[in-house]
C-alpha positions as CSV (number, residue, x, y, z in Angstrom):
1,M,59.1,24.2,3.8
2,S,56.6,26.7,2.6
3,E,55.9,27.3,-1.1
4,P,57.5,30.4,-2.7
5,R,55.5,33.5,-3.2
6,R,54.1,33.8,-6.7
7,V,54.3,36.6,-9.3
8,L,52.1,36.6,-12.4
9,V,53.4,38.8,-15.2
10,I,50.7,39.8,-17.8
11,V,51.9,40.5,-21.3
12,G,49.6,41.9,-24.0
13,T,51.3,43.8,-26.7
14,R,54.8,43.8,-28.2
15,P,56.0,46.8,-26.2
16,E,54.8,45.2,-23.0
17,G,56.8,42.1,-23.8
18,I,59.9,44.2,-24.5
19,K,59.6,46.2,-21.4
20,L,58.7,43.3,-19.1
21,A,61.4,41.0,-20.3
22,P,64.1,42.6,-18.0
23,V,61.8,42.3,-15.0
24,V,61.1,38.6,-15.7
25,D,64.8,38.0,-16.2
26,A,65.7,39.7,-13.0
27,L,63.1,37.9,-11.0
28,R,64.1,34.5,-12.3
29,A,67.8,35.3,-11.8
30,R,67.1,35.9,-8.1
31,G,64.9,32.8,-7.7
32,E,63.3,33.9,-4.4
33,V,59.8,34.0,-5.9
34,E,58.1,31.9,-8.5
35,T,57.4,33.9,-11.7
36,R,55.0,32.9,-14.5
37,I,53.8,34.7,-17.6
38,A,50.3,35.1,-18.9
39,L,50.1,36.2,-22.6
40,T,46.8,37.7,-23.6
41,G,47.5,37.0,-27.3
42,Q,46.1,40.2,-28.8
43,H,49.3,40.5,-30.8
44,T,50.5,37.4,-32.7
45,D,53.4,37.6,-35.1
46,L,54.9,40.7,-33.5
47,M,54.7,39.2,-30.1
48,D,56.3,35.9,-31.2
49,Q,59.4,37.8,-32.3
50,V,59.8,39.4,-28.9
51,L,59.3,36.1,-27.1
52,D,62.0,34.5,-29.2
53,V,64.5,37.4,-28.8
54,F,64.2,37.5,-25.0
55,A,63.6,33.8,-24.5
56,L,60.2,34.3,-22.8
57,K,58.0,31.3,-22.6
58,P,54.4,32.0,-21.6
59,D,52.8,29.7,-19.2
60,W,49.3,30.7,-20.5
61,D,48.4,32.1,-23.9
62,L,44.8,33.3,-24.0
63,G,44.8,33.8,-27.8
64,I,42.2,36.6,-27.7
65,M,43.3,38.0,-31.1
66,R,40.3,38.3,-33.5
67,E,40.0,39.8,-36.9
68,G,38.8,43.4,-36.7
69,Q,38.8,43.3,-32.9
70,D,38.1,46.5,-31.0
71,L,38.5,47.7,-27.4
72,Y,35.3,45.9,-26.3
73,D,36.6,42.6,-27.7
74,V,40.0,43.0,-26.0
75,A,38.3,43.9,-22.7
76,E,36.1,40.9,-22.8
77,G,38.9,38.5,-23.7
78,C,41.2,39.8,-21.1
79,L,38.7,39.8,-18.3
80,R,37.4,36.3,-19.0
81,G,40.8,34.8,-19.7
82,L,42.8,36.4,-16.9
83,R,40.1,35.7,-14.4
84,K,40.5,32.0,-15.1
85,V,44.4,32.2,-14.9
86,V,44.4,34.2,-11.6
87,Q,41.8,31.9,-10.0
88,E,43.9,28.8,-11.1
89,Y,47.3,30.1,-10.1
90,H,46.5,32.3,-7.1
91,P,49.4,34.7,-7.5
92,D,50.5,36.9,-4.6
93,M,51.4,39.8,-7.0
94,L,50.2,40.6,-10.5
95,I,52.5,42.7,-12.7
96,V,51.3,44.9,-15.6
97,Q,53.3,47.4,-17.7
98,G,52.3,50.6,-19.4
99,D,49.0,51.8,-20.7
100,T,47.2,49.3,-23.0
101,A,43.8,47.6,-22.7
102,S,45.5,44.4,-21.4
103,V,47.2,46.5,-18.7
104,F,44.1,48.0,-17.3
105,F,41.9,45.0,-17.6
106,G,44.7,42.8,-16.1
107,A,44.9,45.2,-13.2
108,L,41.2,45.1,-12.8
109,V,41.2,41.3,-12.6
110,G,43.8,41.6,-9.9
111,F,41.5,44.0,-8.0
112,F,38.4,41.7,-8.4
113,E,40.5,38.8,-7.2
114,R,41.9,40.8,-4.2
115,T,45.5,40.3,-5.6
116,C,48.1,43.0,-5.2
117,V,49.0,44.8,-8.5
118,G,52.4,46.2,-9.4
119,H,52.4,48.8,-12.3
120,V,55.6,49.1,-14.3
121,E,56.0,52.5,-16.1
122,A,53.5,54.1,-13.7
123,G,52.8,57.8,-13.6
124,L,53.1,58.9,-17.2
125,R,50.6,61.6,-18.0
126,S,49.9,63.8,-21.0
127,G,47.1,65.7,-19.3
128,D,44.8,65.2,-22.3
129,K,42.3,62.4,-22.0
130,W,42.1,62.1,-25.8
131,R,45.9,62.2,-26.6
132,P,47.0,59.5,-26.7
133,Y,43.7,57.6,-27.0
134,P,42.8,55.4,-25.2
135,E,46.2,55.1,-23.4
136,E,46.0,58.2,-21.2
137,I,42.8,57.1,-19.5
138,L,43.9,53.4,-19.3
139,R,47.1,54.3,-17.4
140,R,45.3,56.7,-15.1
141,M,42.8,54.0,-14.2
142,T,45.5,51.4,-13.8
143,G,47.2,53.8,-11.3
144,V,44.0,53.9,-9.2
145,V,43.9,50.1,-9.0
146,A,47.7,49.5,-8.5
147,D,49.2,48.9,-5.1
148,T,52.9,49.4,-6.1
149,H,53.9,52.0,-8.6
150,F,57.2,51.7,-10.5
151,A,57.8,55.2,-11.8
152,P,60.3,55.6,-14.7
153,S,61.1,59.2,-14.0
154,E,60.9,61.9,-11.3
155,R,58.2,63.6,-13.3
156,A,56.1,60.4,-13.3
157,R,56.6,60.1,-9.5
158,E,55.5,63.7,-9.0
159,N,52.4,63.0,-11.2
160,L,51.4,60.1,-8.9
161,L,52.0,62.2,-5.8
162,R,49.7,65.0,-7.1
163,E,47.0,62.4,-7.6
164,G,47.2,61.3,-4.0
165,V,49.2,58.1,-4.3
166,H,50.9,57.2,-1.1
167,P,54.6,58.1,-1.3
168,A,55.7,54.7,0.2
169,S,54.1,52.8,-2.7
170,I,56.0,54.7,-5.4
171,F,59.5,53.6,-6.4
172,L,61.7,55.6,-8.9
173,V,63.4,52.9,-11.0
174,G,64.0,54.2,-14.6
175,N,62.4,52.7,-17.7
176,T,62.9,49.0,-18.4
177,V,63.0,49.8,-22.2
178,V,66.6,51.0,-21.8
179,D,67.5,47.6,-20.2
180,A,65.9,45.8,-23.1
181,L,67.6,48.1,-25.7
182,M,71.0,47.6,-24.1
183,S,70.6,43.9,-24.0
184,A,69.5,43.7,-27.7
185,S,72.3,46.1,-28.7
186,A,75.0,43.9,-27.1
187,R,74.1,41.0,-29.4
188,K,75.5,40.5,-32.9
189,H,72.7,40.9,-35.4
190,E,72.3,40.8,-39.2
191,P,69.1,42.5,-40.3
192,G,66.4,40.0,-41.2
193,D,64.3,42.6,-43.1
194,P,65.5,42.7,-46.7
195,V,64.6,46.3,-47.1
196,L,66.6,47.4,-44.1
197,A,69.5,45.2,-45.1
198,H,69.6,46.8,-48.5
199,V,69.6,50.3,-46.9
200,L,72.4,49.5,-44.6
201,K,74.6,48.3,-47.6
202,G,74.1,51.7,-49.3
203,D,75.8,55.0,-48.8
204,K,72.7,57.2,-48.1
205,R,71.5,58.6,-44.8
206,L,68.6,56.9,-43.2
207,V,65.4,58.6,-41.8
208,L,63.2,56.2,-39.9
209,L,59.5,56.9,-39.8
210,T,56.9,55.2,-37.5
211,A,53.3,56.5,-37.4
212,H,50.2,54.6,-36.2
213,R,48.4,56.6,-33.5
214,R,44.6,56.5,-33.6
215,E,44.2,60.2,-32.9
216,S,46.2,60.9,-36.2
217,F,44.0,58.8,-38.5
218,G,42.7,60.7,-41.4
219,G,43.9,64.3,-42.2
220,P,46.7,64.5,-39.7
221,L,48.4,61.3,-40.8
222,R,48.1,62.3,-44.5
223,D,49.8,65.6,-43.6
224,V,52.7,63.7,-42.1
225,F,53.0,61.6,-45.2
226,R,52.9,64.7,-47.5
227,A,55.8,66.2,-45.4
228,V,57.8,63.0,-45.8
229,R,57.2,62.9,-49.5
230,E,58.4,66.5,-49.8
231,L,61.5,65.7,-47.7
232,A,62.3,62.8,-50.0
233,E,62.0,65.1,-53.0
234,T,64.5,67.5,-51.4
235,Y,67.2,65.2,-50.1
236,N,68.7,62.9,-52.8
237,D,71.2,61.6,-50.3
238,T,68.6,60.3,-47.9
239,V,66.5,57.1,-47.7
240,F,63.2,57.2,-45.8
241,L,62.3,53.8,-44.3
242,Y,58.7,53.3,-43.1
243,P,57.7,50.0,-41.4
244,V,54.0,50.3,-42.1
245,H,51.5,49.4,-39.4
246,P,49.0,46.8,-40.8
247,N,45.9,48.9,-39.8
248,P,44.1,49.9,-43.0
249,N,43.8,53.5,-41.6
250,V,47.6,53.6,-41.8
251,R,48.5,51.3,-44.6
252,E,46.1,52.7,-47.3
253,P,47.1,56.4,-47.1
254,A,50.8,55.3,-46.8
255,E,50.6,53.4,-50.0
256,E,48.7,56.2,-51.7
257,L,51.0,59.1,-50.6
258,L,54.4,57.4,-50.1
259,G,54.3,54.6,-52.6
260,G,56.2,54.7,-55.8
261,H,59.1,56.8,-54.7
262,E,62.6,55.3,-55.0
263,R,63.9,56.7,-51.7
264,I,60.7,56.0,-49.7
265,L,60.8,52.4,-48.7
266,L,57.7,50.8,-47.2
267,T,58.2,47.6,-45.4
268,K,56.4,45.3,-42.9
269,P,56.8,46.1,-39.2
270,L,60.4,45.4,-38.1
271,D,61.2,42.8,-35.5
272,Y,62.8,44.2,-32.4
273,P,66.5,43.6,-33.3
274,D,66.0,45.1,-36.7
275,L,64.3,48.1,-35.1
276,V,67.2,48.6,-32.7
277,T,69.6,48.5,-35.7
278,A,67.5,51.1,-37.5
279,L,67.4,53.4,-34.5
280,R,71.2,53.1,-34.1
281,T,71.8,53.8,-37.8
282,A,69.3,56.6,-38.4
283,T,70.3,60.2,-38.9
284,L,66.8,61.2,-37.8
285,V,63.6,59.6,-36.5
286,L,60.1,60.8,-37.1
287,T,57.7,59.0,-34.8
288,D,54.5,59.0,-32.8
289,S,55.6,56.0,-30.7
290,G,56.2,56.4,-27.0
291,G,58.7,53.6,-26.9
292,I,60.9,55.0,-29.6
293,Q,61.0,58.4,-27.9
294,E,62.6,56.5,-25.0
295,E,64.9,54.3,-27.0
296,A,66.4,56.7,-29.6
297,P,68.3,58.9,-27.0
298,T,70.4,55.9,-26.1
299,F,72.1,56.2,-29.5
300,G,72.0,60.0,-29.6
301,T,69.5,59.8,-32.5
302,P,67.4,63.0,-32.8
303,V,63.6,62.5,-32.7
304,L,60.8,64.6,-34.1
305,V,57.6,63.6,-32.2
306,L,54.6,63.5,-34.4
307,R,52.2,64.3,-31.6
308,E,50.7,67.4,-30.1
309,V,51.4,66.4,-26.5
310,T,53.7,63.8,-25.0
311,E,53.7,62.0,-21.7
312,R,57.4,61.6,-22.1
313,P,58.7,65.2,-21.9
314,E,62.1,64.3,-20.5
315,G,63.5,63.8,-24.0
316,V,62.2,67.2,-25.1
317,E,63.8,68.8,-22.0
318,A,67.1,67.0,-22.6
319,G,67.2,68.3,-26.2
320,V,67.1,64.9,-27.9
321,S,63.5,65.2,-29.2
322,R,61.1,67.9,-30.3
323,L,57.3,68.0,-30.5
324,V,56.2,68.9,-34.0
325,G,52.8,67.4,-34.1
326,T,51.3,66.5,-37.5
327,D,51.6,70.0,-39.0
328,R,53.4,69.7,-42.4
329,K,55.2,73.0,-42.1
330,K,56.5,72.2,-38.5
331,I,57.7,68.8,-39.6
332,L,59.5,70.2,-42.6
333,A,61.1,73.1,-40.7
334,A,62.4,70.8,-37.9
335,A,63.6,68.1,-40.3
336,H,65.5,70.7,-42.4
337,E,67.5,71.7,-39.3
338,V,69.0,68.2,-39.3
339,L,68.9,67.0,-42.9
340,G,69.9,70.4,-44.3
341,Q,73.4,70.2,-42.8
342,P,75.9,68.7,-45.2
343,D,77.7,67.1,-42.3
344,A,74.7,66.1,-40.3
345,F,75.3,62.4,-40.7
346,S,78.9,62.5,-39.6
347,A,78.2,65.0,-36.9
348,L,75.9,62.5,-35.3
349,G,78.5,59.8,-35.1
350,A,79.2,56.5,-36.8
351,T,76.4,54.6,-38.6
352,R,76.4,52.1,-35.8
353,R,76.6,54.1,-32.7
354,E,77.1,52.4,-29.4
355,P,74.7,52.9,-26.5
356,Q,75.5,56.0,-24.4
357,P,74.9,56.4,-20.7
358,H,73.0,59.7,-20.9
359,N,69.5,58.5,-21.8
360,P,67.1,60.6,-19.6
361,Y,64.8,57.6,-19.4
362,G,67.0,55.1,-17.6
363,D,70.4,53.5,-17.0
364,G,69.8,49.8,-17.9
365,H,69.1,48.6,-14.4
366,A,65.4,49.2,-14.0
367,G,64.5,45.5,-14.2
368,E,66.9,44.7,-11.4
369,R,65.4,47.4,-9.1
370,I,61.9,46.3,-9.8
371,A,62.7,42.6,-9.0
372,D,64.5,43.7,-5.9
373,I,61.5,45.8,-4.7
374,L,59.0,43.0,-5.4
375,I,61.1,40.4,-3.6
376,H,61.5,42.8,-0.6
377,T,57.8,43.5,-0.6
378,M,56.7,39.9,-0.9
379,T,59.3,38.1,1.3
380,G,60.8,40.7,3.6
381,A,64.3,40.1,2.2
382,P,66.6,43.2,2.5
383,R,66.8,45.5,-0.4
384,R,69.9,45.2,-2.5
385,T,69.4,48.2,-4.8
386,M,68.7,51.9,-4.4
387,D,66.1,53.8,-6.3
388,W,67.2,55.5,-9.5
389,D,68.5,59.1,-9.0
390,G,67.9,60.1,-12.6
391,P,70.2,60.9,-15.6
């Protein structure tokens, strides 16, 4: 009896772990291929939380995290470490997800080792090489290397076709982040973060803020914080929760401009179940995160996107998010539209809204589709699923 075909799933950052967990689960549930995980280790505590939540046990942990590391350090660590893993394991397919340094350099190792590469969340494009930086270029280059492209939306598929990717190698599957979100939402959970737990026990509306993008460091990020401070001064019935990214370029201006206000609560980054609870509870989200743009619509939570361009325009087109950039006046004007209504909280539903089926980014079955396509591609087994047909 021949050995099963082998899949190596590369996980670098926390978002990659969240979005690849449904793929790993679906592959292992089918059992027709052998699936192993290589963790680059460039995130430590944040990644450990995700591994625990989704019961992911890495087969390799490269541990490349270094104090003050930059993109050159991550590139060197990924290339050297993953080269050794691939040469030792000899996978038939290497899977990467998204647009980080570990994604591109993992794909590059696959190319150097003549191993097929599957790219989950392929085809996202902002059209601006500097926004988001460096992700826009990393995902474009990953697309050049990849053999199989799992597009999360019709727009992403069209982006790949315009770039000359062969249609037969593109599969429209939806975004696995919706799978992960629905899985996490279905579990009973008491917040582990004491600040979030305190907020949920109170009677005030919640605004969730997340901001950490490199292109916003300096003046733009300070303008965001000034807007939030002004909103907190205006709405006495609202609490603003900000899980602060540990990067000094974020933490220091946050403490300076947002610290000391009784209704602006700065806390450490939330683990994934706590983040899901905050998204489900919030009246409004202010964010520059790509993942949160995809997650919040599941709960009908409105999002103001703190970026000038987004590679996830589906939410804007569906009316669940709005691009406001980092301009203080635009942020204030858009936030007033939601927070200025006396019944805004009740109009958006209960404080713990249940997942809804109208998320423009997926239906909760993307991981199953990807696993099915991989097994079909690698073994010739008949397809059991159809491509996603959109929201």
